[in-house]
Backbone as a printed PyTorch tensor [residue, N CA C, xyz], in Angstrom:
tensor([[[  0.8500,  -1.1910,   0.0000],
         [  0.0000,   0.0000,   0.0000],
         [  0.8870,   1.2420,   0.0000]],

        [[  0.6810,   2.1530,  -0.9900],
         [  1.5120,   3.3440,  -1.0510],
         [  1.0070,   4.4010,  -0.0640]],

        [[  1.7580,   5.5080,   0.0210],
         [  1.4580,   6.5270,   1.0310],
         [  0.0590,   7.0970,   0.8630]],

        [[ -0.3440,   7.3790,  -0.3570],
         [ -1.6570,   7.9810,  -0.5730],
         [ -2.7880,   7.0250,  -0.1850]],

        [[ -2.6030,   5.7410,  -0.4540],
         [ -3.6110,   4.7520,  -0.0660],
         [ -3.7390,   4.6840,   1.4570]],

        [[ -2.6110,   4.7040,   2.1450],
         [ -2.6260,   4.6560,   3.6040],
         [ -3.3110,   5.8980,   4.1710]],

        [[ -2.9460,   7.0580,   3.6400],
         [ -3.5450,   8.3060,   4.1110],
         [ -5.0520,   8.2900,   3.8930]],

        [[ -5.4790,   7.8480,   2.7230],
         [ -6.9080,   7.8030,   2.4230],
         [ -7.6470,   6.8610,   3.3600]],

        [[ -7.0540,   5.6940,   3.6250],
         [ -7.6850,   4.7110,   4.5080],
         [ -7.8400,   5.2640,   5.9200]],

        [[ -6.7820,   5.8660,   6.4390],
         [ -6.8370,   6.3500,   7.8160],
         [ -7.6860,   7.6120,   7.9400]],

        [[ -7.7380,   8.4290,   6.8730],
         [ -8.5980,   9.6020,   6.8930],
         [-10.0590,   9.1860,   6.9770]],

        [[-10.4140,   8.1590,   6.2050],
         [-11.7900,   7.6450,   6.2490],
         [-12.1290,   7.1440,   7.6430]],

        [[-11.1790,   6.4800,   8.2740],
         [-11.3900,   5.9230,   9.6110],
         [-11.6280,   7.0220,  10.6400]],

        [[-10.8250,   8.0900,  10.5820],
         [-10.9660,   9.1550,  11.5710],
         [-12.2200,   9.9880,  11.3280]],

        [[-12.6250,  10.1060,  10.0790],
         [-13.8660,  10.8260,   9.7870],
         [-15.0730,  10.0490,  10.3030]],

        [[-14.9840,   8.7250,  10.2250],
         [-16.0890,   7.8820,  10.7040],
         [-16.1420,   7.8530,  12.2320]],

        [[-14.9570,   7.9740,  12.8700],
         [-14.9010,   7.9320,  14.3400],
         [-13.8600,   8.9400,  14.8190]],

        [[-14.2750,  10.1850,  15.1120],
         [-13.3380,  11.2340,  15.5150],
         [-12.5810,  10.9360,  16.8120]],

        [[-13.0400,   9.9570,  17.5960],
         [-12.3770,   9.6080,  18.8480],
         [-11.4970,   8.3660,  18.7280]],

        [[-11.2000,   7.9810,  17.4990],
         [-10.3860,   6.7930,  17.2640],
         [ -8.9080,   7.1610,  17.3880]],

        [[ -8.3540,   6.9400,  18.5720],
         [ -6.9510,   7.2900,  18.8350],
         [ -6.0040,   6.6150,  17.8520]],

        [[ -6.2210,   5.3270,  17.6260],
         [ -5.3500,   4.5880,  16.7270],
         [ -5.4200,   5.1270,  15.3000]],

        [[ -6.6370,   5.4910,  14.8830],
         [ -6.8090,   6.0310,  13.5430],
         [ -6.0770,   7.3520,  13.3700]],

        [[ -6.1910,   8.2480,  14.3600],
         [ -5.5140,   9.5420,  14.2730],
         [ -4.0030,   9.3690,  14.2950]],

        [[ -3.5140,   8.4430,  15.1280],
         [ -2.0680,   8.2150,  15.1530],
         [ -1.5870,   7.6740,  13.8050]],

        [[ -2.3350,   6.7180,  13.2640],
         [ -1.9430,   6.1330,  11.9790],
         [ -1.9630,   7.1750,  10.8740]],

        [[ -2.9730,   8.0520,  10.8850],
         [ -3.0550,   9.1030,   9.8710],
         [ -1.9050,  10.0960,  10.0490]],

        [[ -1.6610,  10.5180,  11.2980],
         [ -0.5720,  11.4480,  11.5340],
         [  0.7770,  10.8740,  11.1320]],

        [[  0.9870,   9.5990,  11.4310],
         [  2.2610,   8.9650,  11.0790],
         [  2.3940,   8.7960,   9.5690]],

        [[  1.2790,   8.5180,   8.8960],
         [  1.3200,   8.3880,   7.4360],
         [  1.7160,   9.7180,   6.7920]],

        [[  1.1360,  10.8140,   7.2850],
         [  1.5350,  12.1320,   6.7940],
         [  2.9950,  12.4180,   7.1430]],

        [[  3.3800,  12.0830,   8.3720],
         [  4.7540,  12.3080,   8.8430],
         [  5.7530,  11.5540,   7.9680]],

        [[  5.4550,  10.2810,   7.7110],
         [  6.3600,   9.4540,   6.9020],
         [  6.4820,   9.9950,   5.4800]],

        [[  5.4300,  10.6770,   5.0140],
         [  5.4450,  11.2540,   3.6680],
         [  6.0800,  12.6470,   3.6470]],

        [[  6.5340,  13.1290,   4.8150],
         [  7.1450,  14.4460,   4.8930],
         [  6.1520,  15.5870,   4.8560]],

        [[  4.8820,  15.2740,   5.0880],
         [  3.8210,  16.2890,   5.0470],
         [  3.5090,  16.7170,   6.4900]],

        [[  4.4530,  17.4680,   7.0600],
         [  4.4230,  17.7450,   8.4950],
         [  3.2560,  18.6360,   8.9090]],

        [[  2.8950,  19.5970,   8.0640],
         [  1.7770,  20.4860,   8.4050],
         [  0.4740,  19.7090,   8.4980]],

        [[  0.3310,  18.6810,   7.6540],
         [ -0.8790,  17.8630,   7.6980],
         [ -0.8230,  16.8430,   8.8330]],

        [[  0.3870,  16.4320,   9.2080],
         [  0.5420,  15.4890,  10.3160],
         [  0.1940,  16.1430,  11.6510]],

        [[  0.4870,  17.4350,  11.7840],
         [  0.3420,  18.1260,  13.0680],
         [ -1.0410,  17.9900,  13.7070]],

        [[ -2.1490,  18.3140,  13.0050],
         [ -3.4480,  18.2290,  13.6890],
         [ -3.8340,  16.8130,  14.1050]],

        [[ -3.4490,  15.8270,  13.3170],
         [ -3.7600,  14.4360,  13.6810],
         [ -2.9960,  14.0240,  14.9280]],

        [[ -1.7220,  14.3970,  14.9970],
         [ -0.9180,  14.0470,  16.1650],
         [ -1.4110,  14.7930,  17.4110]],

        [[ -1.8300,  16.0340,  17.2390],
         [ -2.3910,  16.7670,  18.3800],
         [ -3.6710,  16.0810,  18.8830]],

        [[ -4.4590,  15.5690,  17.9610],
         [ -5.6980,  14.9100,  18.3590],
         [ -5.4080,  13.6540,  19.1790]],

        [[ -4.3420,  12.9250,  18.8220],
         [ -3.9600,  11.7430,  19.6080],
         [ -3.7170,  12.1430,  21.0570]],

        [[ -2.9930,  13.2480,  21.2510],
         [ -2.6530,  13.6690,  22.6130],
         [ -3.8630,  14.2200,  23.3510]],

        [[ -4.8440,  14.7230,  22.6250],
         [ -6.1030,  15.1080,  23.2780],
         [ -6.8150,  13.8700,  23.8270]],

        [[ -6.6990,  12.7740,  23.0940],
         [ -7.3630,  11.5360,  23.4860],
         [ -6.5410,  10.7360,  24.4960]],

        [[ -5.2200,  10.8580,  24.4270],
         [ -4.3420,  10.0750,  25.3100],
         [ -3.0620,  10.8620,  25.5560]],

        [[ -2.9790,  11.5140,  26.7100],
         [ -1.8410,  12.3710,  27.0190],
         [ -0.5670,  11.5980,  27.3520]],

        [[ -0.6340,  10.2800,  27.3940],
         [  0.5570,   9.4860,  27.7260],
         [  1.1260,   8.7420,  26.5140]],

        [[  0.6600,   9.0740,  25.3110],
         [  1.1260,   8.3760,  24.1060],
         [  2.4880,   8.9440,  23.7180]],

        [[  3.5480,   8.3590,  24.2740],
         [  4.8820,   8.9510,  24.1940],
         [  5.4140,   9.0530,  22.7640]],

        [[  5.1280,   8.0900,  21.9120],
         [  5.6230,   8.1390,  20.5340],
         [  5.0660,   9.3580,  19.8020]],

        [[  3.8430,   9.7560,  20.1360],
         [  3.2400,  10.9110,  19.4760],
         [  4.0070,  12.1830,  19.8040]],

        [[  4.4820,  12.3220,  21.0420],
         [  5.2840,  13.5010,  21.3970],
         [  6.5420,  13.5720,  20.5230]],

        [[  7.1510,  12.4320,  20.2680],
         [  8.3490,  12.4020,  19.4340],
         [  8.0330,  12.8700,  18.0180]],

        [[  6.9770,  12.3130,  17.4250],
         [  6.6380,  12.6710,  16.0490],
         [  6.1810,  14.1190,  15.9520]],

        [[  5.3300,  14.5580,  16.8940],
         [  4.8250,  15.9260,  16.8570],
         [  5.9580,  16.9230,  17.0840]],

        [[  6.8400,  16.6440,  18.0420],
         [  7.9580,  17.5420,  18.2900],
         [  8.8360,  17.6970,  17.0610]],

        [[  9.1270,  16.5890,  16.3980],
         [  9.9540,  16.6500,  15.1860],
         [  9.2400,  17.4050,  14.0790]],

        [[  7.9230,  17.1400,  13.9200],
         [  7.1450,  17.8450,  12.8940],
         [  7.1720,  19.3540,  13.1410]],

        [[  7.0220,  19.7590,  14.3990],
         [  7.0360,  21.1870,  14.7290],
         [  8.4050,  21.8050,  14.4500]],

        [[  9.4690,  21.0660,  14.7070],
         [ 10.8070,  21.5530,  14.3600],
         [ 10.9210,  21.7710,  12.8580]],

        [[ 10.4110,  20.8150,  12.0910],
         [ 10.4670,  20.9290,  10.6300],
         [  9.6390,  22.1160,  10.1390]],

        [[  8.6000,  22.4830,  10.8810],
         [  7.7300,  23.5950,  10.5020],
         [  8.2310,  24.9330,  11.0450]],

        [[  9.3720,  24.9010,  11.7350],
         [  9.9600,  26.1390,  12.2400],
         [  9.3670,  26.6330,  13.5370]],

        [[  8.6010,  25.7880,  14.2100],
         [  7.9730,  26.1790,  15.4820],
         [  8.8160,  25.6470,  16.6450]],

        [[ 10.0130,  26.2030,  16.7740],
         [ 11.0090,  25.6330,  17.6760],
         [ 10.5560,  25.6340,  19.1400]],

        [[ 10.0670,  26.7760,  19.6290],
         [  9.7320,  26.8600,  21.0530],
         [  8.6980,  25.8150,  21.4450]],

        [[  7.6420,  25.6920,  20.6450],
         [  6.6060,  24.7080,  20.9580],
         [  7.1430,  23.2910,  20.7880]],

        [[  8.0160,  23.1090,  19.8070],
         [  8.6030,  21.7910,  19.5860],
         [  9.3990,  21.3410,  20.8110]],

        [[ 10.2250,  22.2400,  21.3540],
         [ 11.0590,  21.8930,  22.5070],
         [ 10.1890,  21.5930,  23.7220]],

        [[  9.1520,  22.4100,  23.9250],
         [  8.2330,  22.1590,  25.0390],
         [  7.5750,  20.7930,  24.8960]],

        [[  7.1330,  20.4760,  23.6790],
         [  6.4950,  19.1880,  23.4100],
         [  7.4510,  18.0350,  23.6560]],

        [[  8.6760,  18.1650,  23.1550],
         [  9.6550,  17.0910,  23.3020],
         [ 10.0490,  16.8790,  24.7660]],

        [[ 10.2200,  17.9530,  25.5050],
         [ 10.6160,  17.8010,  26.9180],
         [  9.4990,  17.1520,  27.7350]],

        [[  8.2640,  17.5480,  27.4440],
         [  7.1500,  16.9060,  28.1510],
         [  7.0690,  15.4310,  27.7510]],

        [[  7.2510,  15.1520,  26.4740],
         [  7.2210,  13.7710,  26.0060],
         [  8.3320,  12.9310,  26.6050]],

        [[  9.5020,  13.5510,  26.8070],
         [ 10.6160,  12.8230,  27.4170],
         [ 10.2590,  12.3870,  28.8350]],

        [[  9.6130,  13.2850,  29.5810],
         [  9.1970,  12.9400,  30.9460],
         [  8.1650,  11.8120,  30.9330]],

        [[  7.2040,  11.9150,  30.0280],
         [  6.1730,  10.8750,  29.9220],
         [  6.8050,   9.5310,  29.5900]],

        [[  7.6660,   9.5180,  28.5690],
         [  8.3010,   8.2650,  28.1390],
         [  9.1550,   7.6730,  29.2490]],

        [[  9.8740,   8.5330,  29.9880],
         [ 10.7260,   8.0480,  31.0800],
         [  9.8910,   7.4370,  32.1880]],

        [[  8.7940,   8.1130,  32.5430],
         [  7.9280,   7.6050,  33.6110],
         [  7.2830,   6.2780,  33.2300]],

        [[  6.9490,   6.1280,  31.9620],
         [  6.2700,   4.9120,  31.5120],
         [  7.2420,   3.7890,  31.1550]],

        [[  8.5250,   4.1030,  31.0540],
         [  9.4970,   3.0990,  30.6510],
         [  9.4430,   2.8140,  29.1620]],

        [[  8.9760,   3.7940,  28.3630],
         [  8.9140,   3.6290,  26.9050],
         [ 10.2880,   3.9750,  26.3390]],

        [[ 11.1160,   2.9670,  26.1930],
         [ 12.5410,   3.1730,  25.9310],
         [ 12.8110,   3.8310,  24.5810]],

        [[ 12.2190,   3.3050,  23.5170],
         [ 12.5610,   3.8200,  22.1890],
         [ 12.0740,   5.2560,  21.9680]],

        [[ 10.8120,   5.6000,  22.3210],
         [ 10.4260,   7.0120,  22.1960],
         [ 11.2910,   7.9320,  23.0590]],

        [[ 11.6190,   7.4810,  24.2710],
         [ 12.4690,   8.2940,  25.1490],
         [ 13.8040,   8.5900,  24.4900]],

        [[ 14.4290,   7.5540,  23.9330],
         [ 15.7340,   7.7400,  23.3080],
         [ 15.6210,   8.5710,  22.0320]],

        [[ 14.5160,   8.3870,  21.2740],
         [ 14.3110,   9.1810,  20.0720],
         [ 14.1300,  10.6530,  20.4050]],

        [[ 13.3740,  10.9370,  21.4500],
         [ 13.1650,  12.3160,  21.8880],
         [ 14.4810,  12.9040,  22.3970]],

        [[ 15.2450,  12.1220,  23.1390],
         [ 16.5410,  12.5860,  23.6560],
         [ 17.4630,  12.9940,  22.5040]],

        [[ 17.4510,  12.2200,  21.4410],
         [ 18.2950,  12.5440,  20.2890],
         [ 17.8580,  13.8570,  19.6340]],

        [[ 16.5400,  14.0490,  19.4870],
         [ 16.0380,  15.2900,  18.9000],
         [ 16.4170,  16.5000,  19.7620]],

        [[ 16.2910,  16.3630,  21.0780],
         [ 16.6560,  17.4610,  21.9640],
         [ 18.1520,  17.7590,  21.9040]],

        [[ 18.9430,  16.7010,  21.8410],
         [ 20.3910,  16.8860,  21.7500],
         [ 20.7710,  17.5960,  20.4510]],

        [[ 20.1590,  17.1830,  19.3540],
         [ 20.4450,  17.8070,  18.0580],
         [ 20.0080,  19.2700,  18.0440]],

        [[ 19.0000,  19.6020,  18.8590],
         [ 18.5230,  20.9820,  18.9410],
         [ 19.3230,  21.8060,  19.9510]],

        [[ 20.3270,  21.1840,  20.5860],
         [ 21.1600,  21.8900,  21.5420],
         [ 20.5130,  22.0940,  22.8960]],

        [[ 19.5300,  21.2420,  23.2260],
         [ 18.8010,  21.3590,  24.4770],
         [ 19.2510,  20.2810,  25.4620]],

        [[ 19.1860,  20.6170,  26.7480],
         [ 19.4930,  19.6290,  27.7850],
         [ 18.2420,  18.8120,  28.0960]],

        [[ 18.4430,  17.6160,  28.5350],
         [ 17.3190,  16.7540,  28.8850],
         [ 16.7180,  17.1890,  30.2210]],

        [[ 15.4000,  17.1410,  30.3350],
         [ 14.7740,  17.5040,  31.6180],
         [ 15.0910,  16.4680,  32.6870]],

        [[ 15.1100,  16.9220,  33.9230],
         [ 15.3300,  16.0140,  35.0450],
         [ 14.0640,  15.1890,  35.2730]],

        [[ 14.2500,  13.8950,  35.4260],
         [ 13.1050,  13.0150,  35.6850],
         [ 13.4230,  12.1430,  36.8870]],

        [[ 12.3920,  11.8130,  37.6260],
         [ 12.5730,  10.9170,  38.7630],
         [ 12.8800,   9.5210,  38.2610]],

        [[ 13.7180,   8.8180,  38.9780],
         [ 14.0280,   7.4450,  38.6050],
         [ 12.7590,   6.6130,  38.7100]],

        [[ 12.3980,   5.8770,  37.6270],
         [ 11.1860,   5.0750,  37.6960],
         [ 11.3120,   3.9590,  38.7050]],

        [[ 10.1910,   3.5810,  39.2690],
         [ 10.1900,   2.4500,  40.2040],
         [ 10.6160,   1.1930,  39.4760]],

        [[ 11.3470,   0.3750,  40.1610],
         [ 11.8090,  -0.8690,  39.5350],
         [ 10.6180,  -1.7310,  39.1670]],

        [[ 10.6010,  -2.1680,  37.8980],
         [  9.4850,  -2.9640,  37.4210],
         [  9.5390,  -4.3550,  38.0310]],

        [[  8.3980,  -4.8900,  38.4170],
         [  8.3910,  -6.2400,  38.9680],
         [  8.7530,  -7.2680,  37.9160]],

        [[  9.4140,  -8.2880,  38.3430],
         [  9.7870,  -9.3360,  37.4000],
         [  8.5410, -10.0620,  36.9170]],

        [[  8.5010, -10.3140,  35.6110],
         [  7.3700, -11.0580,  35.0580],
         [  7.5170, -12.5200,  35.4360]],

        [[  6.4010, -13.1720,  35.6740],
         [  6.4600, -14.5820,  36.0400],
         [  6.6730, -15.4100,  34.7900]],

        [[  7.8440, -15.9400,  34.6530],
         [  8.2040, -16.7280,  33.4790],
         [  9.2680, -17.7160,  33.8880]],

        [[  9.2540, -18.9100,  33.3070],
         [ 10.2770, -19.8720,  33.6510],
         [ 11.6720, -19.4450,  33.2060]],

        [[ 11.7390, -18.4930,  32.2620],
         [ 13.0380, -18.0710,  31.7580],
         [ 13.7210, -17.1040,  32.7320]],

        [[ 12.8970, -16.2300,  33.4180],
         [ 13.4740, -15.2540,  34.3360],
         [ 14.4110, -14.3040,  33.6160]],

        [[ 15.4980, -13.9300,  34.2960],
         [ 16.4730, -13.0270,  33.7050],
         [ 17.3040, -13.7710,  32.6600]],

        [[ 17.5170, -13.0980,  31.5300],
         [ 18.3550, -13.6400,  30.4670],
         [ 19.4650, -12.6490,  30.2180]],

        [[ 20.7120, -13.0930,  30.2500],
         [ 21.8450, -12.2010,  30.0590],
         [ 21.7050, -11.4530,  28.7370]],

        [[ 21.7850, -10.1200,  28.8000],
         [ 21.7340,  -9.3020,  27.5950],
         [ 20.3390,  -8.9720,  27.1120]],

        [[ 19.3020,  -9.5430,  27.7320],
         [ 17.9360,  -9.2820,  27.2710],
         [ 17.3980,  -7.9990,  27.8910]],

        [[ 16.7310,  -7.1980,  27.0590],
         [ 15.9920,  -6.0290,  27.5470],
         [ 14.8200,  -5.8080,  26.6040]],

        [[ 13.6330,  -5.7130,  27.1590],
         [ 12.4350,  -5.5490,  26.3420],
         [ 12.4910,  -4.2160,  25.5990]],

        [[ 12.2130,  -4.2520,  24.3070],
         [ 12.2780,  -3.0470,  23.4880],
         [ 11.2020,  -2.0450,  23.8500]],

        [[ 10.1080,  -2.5000,  24.4660],
         [  8.9940,  -1.6000,  24.7720],
         [  9.0550,  -1.0530,  26.1980]],

        [[  9.2150,  -1.9290,  27.1760],
         [  9.1580,  -1.4670,  28.5690],
         [ 10.5310,  -1.3250,  29.1970]],

        [[ 11.5710,  -1.8750,  28.5610],
         [ 12.9230,  -1.7420,  29.0800],
         [ 13.2920,  -2.7330,  30.1590]],

        [[ 12.3710,  -3.6610,  30.5080],
         [ 12.6750,  -4.6270,  31.5720],
         [ 13.7510,  -5.6130,  31.1120]],

        [[ 14.6370,  -6.0050,  32.0460],
         [ 15.6790,  -6.9800,  31.7060],
         [ 15.2350,  -8.4090,  31.9840]],

        [[ 13.9400,  -8.6370,  32.0840],
         [ 13.4640,  -9.9820,  32.3980],
         [ 12.1280, -10.2340,  31.7030]],

        [[ 11.6480, -11.4560,  31.8240],
         [ 10.3510, -11.8000,  31.2440],
         [ 10.4020, -12.2020,  29.7890]],

        [[ 11.5600, -12.6060,  29.2960],
         [ 11.6950, -13.0160,  27.8970],
         [ 10.7150, -14.1440,  27.5720]],

        [[ 10.1060, -14.0680,  26.3920],
         [  9.1980, -15.1290,  25.9650],
         [  9.9370, -16.4650,  25.9210]],

        [[  9.3010, -17.5460,  26.3500],
         [  9.9810, -18.8430,  26.3720],
         [ 10.2370, -19.4050,  24.9820]],

        [[  9.4760, -18.9220,  23.9860],
         [  9.6810, -19.4040,  22.6150],
         [  9.1740, -18.3560,  21.6270]],

        [[  9.5080, -18.5350,  20.3530],
         [  9.0600, -17.6120,  19.3110],
         [  7.5420, -17.6530,  19.1990]],

        [[  6.8940, -16.4860,  19.0760],
         [  5.4330, -16.4950,  18.9610],
         [  4.9540, -17.0230,  17.6120]],

        [[  5.8010, -16.8940,  16.5960],
         [  5.5090, -17.4440,  15.2690],
         [  6.8100, -17.4700,  14.4720]],

        [[  6.7890, -18.1450,  13.3320],
         [  7.9980, -18.3030,  12.5300],
         [  8.3060, -17.0300,  11.7510]],

        [[  9.4990, -16.9710,  11.1930],
         [  9.8890, -15.8570,  10.3370],
         [ 10.7410, -14.8240,  11.0540]],

        [[ 11.2210, -13.8360,  10.2780],
         [ 12.1240, -12.8210,  10.8080],
         [ 11.4700, -11.9870,  11.9060]],

        [[ 10.1980, -11.6080,  11.7010],
         [  9.5230, -10.8000,  12.7130],
         [  9.3310, -11.5890,  14.0030]],

        [[  9.0020, -12.8650,  13.8880],
         [  8.8790, -13.7100,  15.0690],
         [ 10.1850, -13.7880,  15.8400]],

        [[ 11.3050, -13.8210,  15.1060],
         [ 12.6220, -13.8440,  15.7460],
         [ 12.8840, -12.5430,  16.5050]],

        [[ 12.5140, -11.4040,  15.8790],
         [ 12.7280, -10.1100,  16.5310],
         [ 11.9190, -10.0050,  17.8240]],

        [[ 10.6860, -10.4870,  17.7780],
         [  9.8310, -10.4260,  18.9630],
         [ 10.3950, -11.3120,  20.0630]],

        [[ 10.7990, -12.5080,  19.7040],
         [ 11.3620, -13.4350,  20.6900],
         [ 12.6360, -12.8630,  21.3140]],

        [[ 13.4430, -12.1680,  20.4940],
         [ 14.7190, -11.6410,  20.9760],
         [ 14.5520, -10.3850,  21.8060]],

        [[ 13.4420,  -9.6270,  21.5900],
         [ 13.3990,  -8.3170,  22.2020],
         [ 12.1100,  -7.8890,  22.8600]],

        [[ 11.1620,  -8.7960,  23.1020],
         [  9.8910,  -8.4020,  23.7120],
         [  9.5950,  -9.3130,  24.8960]],

        [[  9.1990,  -8.7200,  26.0190],
         [  8.8820,  -9.5260,  27.1930],
         [  7.4560, -10.0780,  27.0900]],

        [[  7.1730, -11.0510,  27.9130],
         [  5.8700, -11.7070,  27.8710],
         [  4.7190, -10.7710,  28.1730]],

        [[  4.9170,  -9.8330,  29.1170],
         [  3.8420,  -8.9170,  29.4890],
         [  3.4800,  -7.9950,  28.3290]],

        [[  4.4850,  -7.4360,  27.6600],
         [  4.2090,  -6.5540,  26.5190],
         [  3.5930,  -7.3330,  25.3590]],

        [[  4.0220,  -8.5730,  25.1800],
         [  3.4260,  -9.3860,  24.1250],
         [  1.9530,  -9.6430,  24.4040]],

        [[  1.6040,  -9.9090,  25.6530],
         [  0.1960, -10.1240,  25.9990],
         [ -0.6220,  -8.8450,  25.7800]],

        [[ -0.0150,  -7.6910,  26.0610],
         [ -0.7120,  -6.4280,  25.8000],
         [ -0.9800,  -6.2740,  24.3030]],

        [[  0.0140,  -6.6820,  23.4900],
         [ -0.1790,  -6.5600,  22.0450],
         [ -1.3040,  -7.4710,  21.5500]],

        [[ -1.4520,  -8.6480,  22.1080],
         [ -2.5120,  -9.5570,  21.6710],
         [ -3.8670,  -8.8540,  21.7550]],

        [[ -4.1080,  -8.1520,  22.8670],
         [ -5.3580,  -7.4050,  22.9980],
         [ -5.4350,  -6.2550,  22.0190]],

        [[ -4.3350,  -5.5120,  21.8780],
         [ -4.3290,  -4.3850,  20.9560],
         [ -4.4260,  -4.8540,  19.5070]],

        [[ -3.7990,  -5.9820,  19.2120],
         [ -3.8550,  -6.5080,  17.8480],
         [ -5.2770,  -6.8450,  17.4180]],

        [[ -6.0630,  -7.3690,  18.3520],
         [ -7.4780,  -7.6410,  18.0570],
         [ -8.2040,  -6.3440,  17.7280]],

        [[ -7.8730,  -5.2920,  18.4600],
         [ -8.4810,  -3.9880,  18.2110],
         [ -8.0740,  -3.4630,  16.8310]],

        [[ -6.8220,  -3.6430,  16.4630],
         [ -6.3520,  -3.2170,  15.1420],
         [ -7.1460,  -3.9150,  14.0380]],

        [[ -7.2990,  -5.2240,  14.1680],
         [ -8.0290,  -5.9900,  13.1540],
         [ -9.4680,  -5.4980,  13.0340]],

        [[-10.1130,  -5.3030,  14.1690],
         [-11.5230,  -4.9030,  14.1540],
         [-11.7000,  -3.4810,  13.6470]],

        [[-10.8660,  -2.5450,  14.1410],
         [-11.0460,  -1.1460,  13.7840],
         [-10.6610,  -0.8690,  12.3340]],

        [[ -9.6710,  -1.5810,  11.8320],
         [ -9.2520,  -1.3710,  10.4480],
         [ -9.9500,  -2.3180,   9.4820]],

        [[-10.7230,  -3.2580,  10.0100],
         [-11.4220,  -4.2140,   9.1540],
         [-10.4660,  -5.0700,   8.3460]],

        [[ -9.3790,  -5.5100,   8.9710],
         [ -8.3380,  -6.2510,   8.2460],
         [ -8.7280,  -7.7060,   8.0260]],

        [[ -8.4720,  -8.1800,   6.8230],
         [ -8.5840,  -9.5940,   6.4960],
         [ -7.1600, -10.1050,   6.3110]],

        [[ -6.6430, -10.8190,   7.3090],
         [ -5.2180, -11.1390,   7.3330],
         [ -4.7910, -12.1160,   6.2430]],

        [[ -5.7540, -12.6920,   5.5290],
         [ -5.3940, -13.5230,   4.3780],
         [ -4.8590, -12.6620,   3.2300]],

        [[ -5.1860, -11.3660,   3.2610],
         [ -4.7180, -10.4230,   2.2530],
         [ -3.3300,  -9.9360,   2.6560]],

        [[ -2.3020, -10.1040,   1.8130],
         [ -0.9430,  -9.6860,   2.1700],
         [ -0.8470,  -8.2050,   2.5470]],

        [[ -1.6450,  -7.3450,   1.9110],
         [ -1.6210,  -5.9180,   2.2540],
         [ -2.1400,  -5.6970,   3.6790]],

        [[ -3.2030,  -6.4130,   4.0260],
         [ -3.7590,  -6.2990,   5.3780],
         [ -2.7600,  -6.8270,   6.4070]],

        [[ -2.0810,  -7.9210,   6.0720],
         [ -1.0840,  -8.4750,   6.9850],
         [  0.0590,  -7.4870,   7.1970]],

        [[  0.4490,  -6.7850,   6.1180],
         [  1.5300,  -5.8010,   6.2240],
         [  1.1200,  -4.6480,   7.1390]],

        [[ -0.1420,  -4.2070,   7.0370],
         [ -0.6360,  -3.1360,   7.9060],
         [ -0.6370,  -3.5950,   9.3640]],

        [[ -1.1060,  -4.8080,   9.5820],
         [ -1.1330,  -5.3870,  10.9310],
         [  0.2910,  -5.4640,  11.5080]],

        [[  1.2340,  -5.9440,  10.7000],
         [  2.6160,  -6.0650,  11.1610],
         [  3.2110,  -4.6940,  11.4850]],

        [[  2.8580,  -3.6790,  10.6940],
         [  3.3660,  -2.3340,  10.9420],
         [  2.8990,  -1.8240,  12.3010]],

        [[  1.6270,  -2.0460,  12.6190],
         [  1.1090,  -1.6370,  13.9180],
         [  1.7860,  -2.4190,  15.0450]],

        [[  2.0380,  -3.6960,  14.8230],
         [  2.6840,  -4.5200,  15.8390],
         [  4.1120,  -4.0290,  16.1060]],

        [[  4.8440,  -3.7290,  15.0630],
         [  6.2150,  -3.2430,  15.2080],
         [  6.2260,  -1.9200,  15.9620]],

        [[  5.2650,  -1.0390,  15.6130],
         [  5.1710,   0.2680,  16.2750],
         [  4.8220,   0.0850,  17.7600]],

        [[  3.8380,  -0.7470,  18.0390],
         [  3.3980,  -0.9390,  19.4170],
         [  4.5140,  -1.5240,  20.2730]],

        [[  5.2070,  -2.5000,  19.7490],
         [  6.2610,  -3.1890,  20.5030],
         [  7.5900,  -2.4520,  20.4520]],

        [[  7.6260,  -1.3470,  19.6510],
         [  8.8130,  -0.5090,  19.5340],
         [ 10.0320,  -1.3210,  19.0890]],

        [[  9.7950,  -2.1380,  18.0920],
         [ 10.8590,  -2.9390,  17.5140],
         [ 11.5840,  -2.1470,  16.4340]],

        [[ 12.8580,  -2.3820,  16.2330],
         [ 13.5490,  -1.7320,  15.1160],
         [ 12.9680,  -2.2360,  13.8030]],

        [[ 12.7260,  -1.3150,  12.8730],
         [ 12.1240,  -1.7240,  11.5880],
         [ 13.1840,  -2.2350,  10.6410]]])
């Protein structure tokens, strides 16, 4: 699916349901990925109206505002997003925001050290070198690959059991809200894109 097809699909979704957080994020990211930052801005702002803790949105919106020359608001957005991501343990958005702030010549805001996350109940326990890509925990590695293929390997190598269980629920929502038929390769690609984004896996 090309950029225009994605934008059209997500625009239809948000028009049908103005409170669809996932739809607005997908539309904003589609515009962002296409370099259409002015069009991405209102969709990303709407996500934060619906969910003020969506840390990835702060990263995308802050960068979009920088590209649009709105530096002061961009820095404010990024610093607030950095605090949110740090508090939630959202490692990849936190690091992405930190890089944007550093490139802008800004210091990182002071954040309280997050409470130590409880160990997930798993027979694997701590695995040397393992850290969940989404929550940052050094434990709870899945006991086996959730499915075959390269993406299954990435999930097994970098996602804890708790975050994977969260995705199972969110994945059902993705299928229902987007009306995906996973037998269609295009629908499967859309589903995988949402999964990679949710689990904060390297693309």
